[in-house]
VEXPA-404794 format. One line per 5 residues: number of its first residue (from 1); their letters; for each residue y, x, z of N, C-alpha, C. Coordinates in nm, 2 decimals, decimal comma, padded with zeros to 4 digits, always signed. Layout:
NUM	A	Y/X/Z/Y/X/Z/Y/X/Z ~ ... .
//
This chain:
1	MKLFS	+01,18/-01,76/+02,10/+01,10/-01,86/+02,02/+00,96/-01,85/+02,07 ~ +00,93/-01,75/+02,14/+00,79/-01,73/+02,20/+00,75/-01,85/+02,28 ~ +00,85/-01,91/+02,35/+00,82/-02,03/+02,43/+00,76/-02,14/+02,35 ~ +00,81/-02,16/+02,22/+00,76/-02,27/+02,14/+00,63/-02,24/+02,07 ~ +00,58/-02,12/+02,09/+00,44/-02,09/+02,03/+00,33/-02,14/+02,13 .
6	THHLL	+00,37/-02,16/+02,25/+00,27/-02,21/+02,35/+00,30/-02,36/+02,40 ~ +00,42/-02,41/+02,36/+00,45/-02,55/+02,39/+00,51/-02,62/+02,27 ~ +00,45/-02,74/+02,24/+00,49/-02,80/+02,12/+00,63/-02,87/+02,12 ~ +00,65/-02,96/+02,22/+00,78/-03,03/+02,23/+00,83/-03,01/+02,37 ~ +00,96/-02,97/+02,38/+01,02/-02,94/+02,51/+01,16/-03,01/+02,51 .
11	SGSQI	+01,19/-03,07/+02,63/+01,32/-03,12/+02,65/+01,41/-03,01/+02,69 ~ +01,54/-03,04/+02,69/+01,64/-02,93/+02,73/+01,62/-02,89/+02,87 ~ +01,58/-02,98/+02,96/+01,56/-02,94/+03,10/+01,43/-02,86/+03,11 ~ +01,33/-02,89/+03,03/+01,21/-02,80/+03,03/+01,24/-02,66/+02,98 ~ +01,32/-02,65/+02,88/+01,36/-02,52/+02,83/+01,44/-02,45/+02,94 .
16	EAFVP	+01,52/-02,52/+03,01/+01,61/-02,46/+03,11/+01,52/-02,40/+03,23 ~ +01,41/-02,47/+03,26/+01,32/-02,42/+03,36/+01,26/-02,29/+03,33 ~ +01,25/-02,25/+03,20/+01,19/-02,12/+03,16/+01,30/-02,01/+03,17 ~ +01,42/-02,05/+03,17/+01,53/-01,95/+03,18/+01,63/-01,99/+03,29 ~ +01,59/-02,00/+03,41/+01,67/-02,06/+03,52/+01,80/-01,98/+03,55 .
21	TMDRS	+01,81/-01,85/+03,51/+01,93/-01,78/+03,54/+02,03/-01,79/+03,43 ~ +02,00/-01,85/+03,32/+02,09/-01,87/+03,21/+02,19/-01,99/+03,24 ~ +02,31/-01,97/+03,21/+02,41/-02,07/+03,23/+02,38/-02,19/+03,14 ~ +02,39/-02,31/+03,20/+02,35/-02,43/+03,13/+02,42/-02,45/+03,00 ~ +02,55/-02,43/+03,00/+02,63/-02,45/+02,88/+02,59/-02,35/+02,77 .
26	TLYRN	+02,56/-02,23/+02,81/+02,51/-02,12/+02,72/+02,38/-02,16/+02,66 ~ +02,29/-02,22/+02,74/+02,16/-02,26/+02,70/+02,17/-02,37/+02,59 ~ +02,24/-02,47/+02,62/+02,26/-02,58/+02,53/+02,33/-02,54/+02,40 ~ +02,43/-02,45/+02,41/+02,50/-02,40/+02,29/+02,40/-02,32/+02,20 ~ +02,31/-02,25/+02,27/+02,21/-02,17/+02,19/+02,10/-02,27/+02,13 .
31	IRRFV	+02,06/-02,37/+02,20/+01,97/-02,47/+02,14/+02,04/-02,54/+02,02 ~ +02,17/-02,57/+02,03/+02,24/-02,64/+01,92/+02,24/-02,54/+01,80 ~ +02,27/-02,41/+01,83/+02,27/-02,31/+01,72/+02,14/-02,30/+01,65 ~ +02,03/-02,30/+01,73/+01,90/-02,29/+01,67/+01,87/-02,41/+01,59 ~ +01,91/-02,53/+01,63/+01,89/-02,65/+01,55/+01,98/-02,64/+01,42 .
36	DDGVL	+02,10/-02,61/+01,44/+02,19/-02,59/+01,32/+02,14/-02,49/+01,22 ~ +02,08/-02,39/+01,27/+02,03/-02,28/+01,18/+01,89/-02,31/+01,13 ~ +01,83/-02,43/+01,17/+01,70/-02,47/+01,12/+01,58/-02,40/+01,19 ~ +01,60/-02,33/+01,30/+01,49/-02,27/+01,37/+01,42/-02,37/+01,46 ~ +01,50/-02,46/+01,52/+01,44/-02,57/+01,60/+01,47/-02,70/+01,53 .
41	REVVI	+01,39/-02,80/+01,56/+01,41/-02,93/+01,51/+01,42/-03,03/+01,63 ~ +01,52/-03,12/+01,62/+01,53/-03,22/+01,73/+01,44/-03,34/+01,69 ~ +01,37/-03,39/+01,80/+01,28/-03,50/+01,78/+01,33/-03,61/+01,88 ~ +01,38/-03,71/+01,83/+01,43/-03,82/+01,92/+01,31/-03,92/+01,93 ~ +01,26/-03,93/+02,05/+01,14/-04,02/+02,07/+01,18/-04,15/+02,13 .
46	ESGKT	+01,29/-04,16/+02,19/+01,34/-04,29/+02,23/+01,49/-04,27/+02,26 ~ +01,56/-04,38/+02,27/+01,71/-04,37/+02,28/+01,74/-04,28/+02,40 ~ +01,82/-04,18/+02,38/+01,87/-04,09/+02,48/+01,77/-03,98/+02,52 ~ +01,66/-03,97/+02,46/+01,56/-03,87/+02,50/+01,53/-03,78/+02,37 ~ +01,58/-03,66/+02,37/+01,56/-03,57/+02,26/+01,47/-03,45/+02,31 .
51	LYEKN	+01,38/-03,42/+02,23/+01,29/-03,31/+02,25/+01,31/-03,21/+02,14 ~ +01,27/-03,08/+02,16/+01,29/-02,98/+02,06/+01,16/-02,92/+02,03 ~ +01,14/-02,87/+01,90/+01,02/-02,81/+01,86/+01,06/-02,70/+01,75 ~ +00,97/-02,61/+01,74/+00,99/-02,51/+01,63/+00,98/-02,57/+01,50 ~ +01,07/-02,54/+01,41/+01,08/-02,60/+01,28/+01,00/-02,51/+01,18 .
56	DDEHQ	+00,87/-02,51/+01,19/+00,79/-02,42/+01,11/+00,70/-02,49/+01,01 ~ +00,68/-02,62/+01,03/+00,60/-02,70/+00,93/+00,65/-02,84/+00,93 ~ +00,60/-02,92/+00,83/+00,64/-03,06/+00,82/+00,53/-03,14/+00,88 ~ +00,57/-03,22/+00,98/+00,48/-03,32/+01,04/+00,56/-03,43/+01,10 ~ +00,49/-03,53/+01,14/+00,56/-03,65/+01,20/+00,50/-03,67/+01,34 .
61	HFVCD	+00,55/-03,77/+01,40/+00,51/-03,79/+01,54/+00,46/-03,94/+01,57 ~ +00,36/-03,95/+01,65/+00,32/-04,08/+01,71/+00,35/-04,07/+01,86 ~ +00,42/-04,18/+01,90/+00,46/-04,19/+02,04/+00,39/-04,31/+02,10 ~ +00,32/-04,29/+02,21/+00,25/-04,40/+02,28/+00,35/-04,47/+02,37 ~ +00,36/-04,60/+02,35/+00,46/-04,68/+02,42/+00,42/-04,70/+02,57 .
66	DCHEV	+00,30/-04,67/+02,61/+00,26/-04,68/+02,75/+00,27/-04,55/+02,82 ~ +00,21/-04,44/+02,78/+00,21/-04,32/+02,85/+00,32/-04,22/+02,80 ~ +00,38/-04,25/+02,69/+00,49/-04,17/+02,62/+00,44/-04,04/+02,57 ~ +00,31/-04,02/+02,56/+00,25/-03,90/+02,50/+00,30/-03,89/+02,35 ~ +00,33/-03,77/+02,30/+00,37/-03,75/+02,17/+00,27/-03,67/+02,10 .
71	TSFEV	+00,22/-03,72/+01,98/+00,11/-03,65/+01,91/+00,17/-03,63/+01,77 ~ +00,14/-03,51/+01,71/+00,18/-03,48/+01,58/+00,07/-03,52/+01,48 ~ +00,12/-03,56/+01,36/+00,03/-03,58/+01,25/+00,10/-03,55/+01,12 ~ +00,02/-03,52/+01,02/+00,08/-03,49/+00,89/+00,07/-03,60/+00,79 ~ +00,18/-03,62/+00,71/+00,19/-03,71/+00,60/+00,24/-03,63/+00,48 .
76	QTTVF	+00,18/-03,65/+00,37/+00,22/-03,57/+00,25/+00,37/-03,62/+00,21 ~ +00,46/-03,53/+00,20/+00,60/-03,56/+00,17/+00,61/-03,62/+00,04 ~ +00,51/-03,60/-00,05/+00,52/-03,66/-00,18/+00,52/-03,81/-00,18 ~ +00,46/-03,87/-00,07/+00,45/-04,01/-00,06/+00,59/-04,06/-00,04 ~ +00,67/-04,00/+00,04/+00,81/-04,04/+00,06/+00,90/-04,01/-00,06 .
81	KKKLP	+00,88/-03,90/-00,12/+00,96/-03,86/-00,23/+00,95/-03,96/-00,35 ~ +00,83/-04,01/-00,37/+00,81/-04,11/-00,47/+00,89/-04,24/-00,45 ~ +00,92/-04,27/-00,33/+00,98/-04,40/-00,29/+01,14/-04,39/-00,29 ~ +01,19/-04,27/-00,30/+01,33/-04,25/-00,29/+01,40/-04,29/-00,42 ~ +01,52/-04,34/-00,41/+01,60/-04,37/-00,53/+01,62/-04,24/-00,61 .
86	SKVTL	+01,64/-04,25/-00,74/+01,65/-04,13/-00,83/+01,79/-04,07/-00,80 ~ +01,79/-03,94/-00,83/+01,91/-03,86/-00,81/+01,96/-03,84/-00,67 ~ +01,87/-03,85/-00,57/+01,91/-03,82/-00,43/+01,86/-03,68/-00,40 ~ +01,92/-03,62/-00,30/+01,88/-03,49/-00,26/+01,81/-03,51/-00,12 ~ +01,69/-03,48/-00,11/+01,61/-03,49/+00,01/+01,63/-03,37/+00,10 .
91	RDIEV	+01,68/-03,39/+00,22/+01,70/-03,28/+00,31/+01,59/-03,27/+00,42 ~ +01,55/-03,39/+00,47/+01,45/-03,39/+00,58/+01,39/-03,52/+00,58 ~ +01,26/-03,53/+00,63/+01,19/-03,65/+00,65/+01,16/-03,65/+00,80 ~ +01,20/-03,76/+00,86/+01,17/-03,77/+01,01/+01,11/-03,91/+01,03 ~ +00,98/-03,92/+01,07/+00,92/-04,04/+01,09/+00,86/-04,04/+01,23 .
96	TVRGV	+00,88/-04,14/+01,31/+00,82/-04,16/+01,44/+00,75/-04,29/+01,44 ~ +00,62/-04,29/+01,46/+00,53/-04,40/+01,46/+00,51/-04,44/+01,61 ~ +00,52/-04,56/+01,65/+00,50/-04,60/+01,78/+00,39/-04,70/+01,79 ~ +00,32/-04,70/+01,91/+00,21/-04,78/+01,93/+00,14/-04,75/+02,07 ~ +00,02/-04,78/+02,08/-00,06/-04,75/+02,20/-00,17/-04,65/+02,17 .
101	CAQCN	-00,18/-04,54/+02,24/-00,28/-04,43/+02,21/-00,42/-04,48/+02,25 ~ -00,52/-04,41/+02,20/-00,66/-04,44/+02,24/-00,68/-04,44/+02,39 ~ -00,62/-04,34/+02,45/-00,64/-04,33/+02,60/-00,59/-04,45/+02,67 ~ -00,48/-04,51/+02,63/-00,42/-04,63/+02,70/-00,47/-04,76/+02,65 ~ -00,53/-04,76/+02,53/-00,58/-04,88/+02,47/-00,69/-04,94/+02,54 .
//
């Protein structure tokens, strides 16, 4: 998990580059296990592209449609909780906001 303290979002192939001697199926099995255990979180930024990050705080993501840069931002979860139907059990909030970043604008 030390890898994720210096890198925010990583693809499976980027993680693989840090452990090149590990068997690919073992690597992805371990990533899946970390996701299932709540240690890592999957972030789907576009169809077919999944990134992974440490699951240590609640935040959302802004994705630039031009340069594909992903930026984290915080939204109070109480905003979402107030809008949910009564008697539901909230497990996770995952929001991806898309647009054009200041750099590309």
